[in-house]
N, C-alpha and C positions, 0 to 999 in steps of 0.2 A: 901243097895241101893235102891234108890228112884224108885218106880214103877209109871207108869201113867195109867190112865183109858183110854183104847182104845175104843172109841165110835164106831167105824167101826165094831169091832169084839167082843165088849162086854166082854173084859177079861183084866186082869192087865198083863202087861209085863214090863220088865226092860226098862229104857229109851233108851239104846243104840240099842236094837232090834227094838224098836219102830222107832228111828231115821234112822236105816239102812233101815227098810222096807219103811218108807216114802220117803227117798231119792231115793230108788230104783224105786218106782212108780212115782215119780216126773217127769213131762215131760220136762226135761231141754233142750233136743234137740230141741224141738219146739222153746224155747227161743233163743237157739244158732242160729237156722235158721232165726230168725227175726232180728238177728244182735246184740243181748245182749251179753255182755262179761261174763265170768264165775263169776266175782265178783257181777255183777247185778244179775245174776240167783241166787247166794246164797243169796242175800239180799232179793229177792222175795220170796225164800223158807222160810227164817226166818220170813218174814212179814206174810205170809200165816199161818204159824204154831205157831205164837207168844203165843197164849193162852196155848197150850200143852207145849211148851217150858218154859214158866214161871212156870208151875206146877213142871217141872223137877227142876227148880232152887230154888224152895221154901225150899226144904230140901237136897240140894246137899251137900254131906259130903266128906270126905277124900277118901273113896273107889271110889266114883264117880270121884272125880279129878284125882285119879290114872288111872282109866278106860279112862277118856278123854285124858290124856297124852299118854296112850298107843295107842289110836286111832290116835292121831296127828303123832306119830312116825310111825306108820303103813301107814298112808296115805302119809306121806312124802316119806317113802321108795317106795311105789308103783309109786309114781310121778317120782321118779329117775329111776326106772325100766322102766316105759313107755317111758321116754326121751332117755334111753340107746338103747331101741328097735327102737325108731324112728331114731337115729342116724345110727344103723346098717342097717335099710331098706334103708335110704337114700344112705348110702355108697354102699350097694349092687346094687342099681338102677343106679349107676353112671357106664357109659360104659367107659372102658379103652381100647384104642387101642395102640397097640405096633407095630411099623412098623419094622419088622425084615429085610426088604430089605435094609434100611439105615444103613449103617455101617460107623462108623468114621474110617478113613484111616490115 
C-alpha cells in the first residue's frame, strides 16, 4: 500500500490515514458558512492537497483500490444513517394535536 511522506509530522503513513487526518482538520464549516456547497468545498480540498494526492496515485495498486472502494461504501452508509436520523428528528419535532372532544356522530 502506498505511503506518503507527511511533511507536518515527518513520518510515513498510509494514504488513507493521511486523507482522514487532513479531511478532519480541513475547515470545511468556514467554507459552508461563506455559502459554498459541499462539492465546491471538496474541490477546494483536492486543489489544496493536489501534490500529496498526486504522490498517492503514482503507485496506486489493487489493495489501494480495494481500500478506496471500502471507504466509498462506508461513507455512503454514513450518509444514509445521517439522512435517517435527520428524518427521525424532523418527524419527532412535528407537533400532532388530537382533539378528543370532537367525535363523529
